[in-house]
C-alpha positions in Angstrom: 12.1 -21.5 -5.8 10.0 -24.6 -6.1 11.3 -27.2 -3.7 10.1 -29.3 -0.7 13.3 -28.3 1.2 12.6 -25.2 3.2 14.9 -22.2 2.8 17.5 -21.7 5.5 17.6 -18.3 7.2 20.9 -17.3 8.6 21.3 -14.4 11.1 24.8 -13.6 12.4 26.9 -10.7 13.9 30.4 -11.9 13.0 32.3 -13.0 9.9 33.5 -16.3 11.4 29.9 -17.3 12.4 28.7 -16.3 8.9 31.3 -18.5 7.2 30.4 -21.5 9.4 26.6 -21.1 9.0 26.8 -20.5 5.2 29.0 -23.5 4.8 26.7 -25.8 6.8 23.6 -24.5 4.9 25.1 -25.0 1.5 26.3 -28.5 2.4 22.8 -29.4 3.6 21.3 -28.0 0.4 23.9 -29.8 -1.8 22.8 -33.1 -0.3 19.2 -32.4 -1.0 20.0 -31.2 -4.5 21.8 -34.4 -5.3 18.6 -36.4 -4.6 16.7 -34.7 -7.4 19.5 -33.4 -9.7 17.3 -30.5 -10.7 18.1 -27.5 -8.5 21.0 -25.3 -7.8 21.5 -23.3 -4.7 20.8 -19.6 -4.3 22.3 -17.6 -1.3 20.7 -14.2 -0.9 22.1 -11.4 1.3 19.0 -9.7 2.6 20.9 -7.1 4.6 24.0 -7.0 6.8 24.1 -10.2 8.8 20.9 -11.7 7.3 21.0 -14.3 4.5 18.8 -17.0 3.0 20.1 -20.1 1.4 17.7 -22.2 -0.7 17.3 -24.6 -3.5 16.3 -22.8 -6.7 15.1 -23.9 -10.1 16.5 -20.6 -11.4 20.0 -21.8 -10.7 21.4 -24.8 -12.8 22.0 -28.0 -10.9 25.6 -28.2 -9.6 25.9 -24.4 -9.2 25.7 -22.0 -6.2 24.9 -18.4 -6.9 24.8 -15.3 -4.7 22.3 -12.5 -4.8 22.6 -9.2 -2.9 19.4 -7.3 -2.3 
């Protein structure tokens, strides 16, 4: 990930909160990606209730991918 936009860490205990936080993070990152047109978005599940959303040069522009660790 090579971007000036910091990754967004998300820590939740419930599904509703997860959906809301992920949606907000992806929307924020989509706006940033539109400015450069060079990055996609990678959402990584680190463990139960812990996620990271970030711009990624490994994901094509216009796409959002998920990674489970």
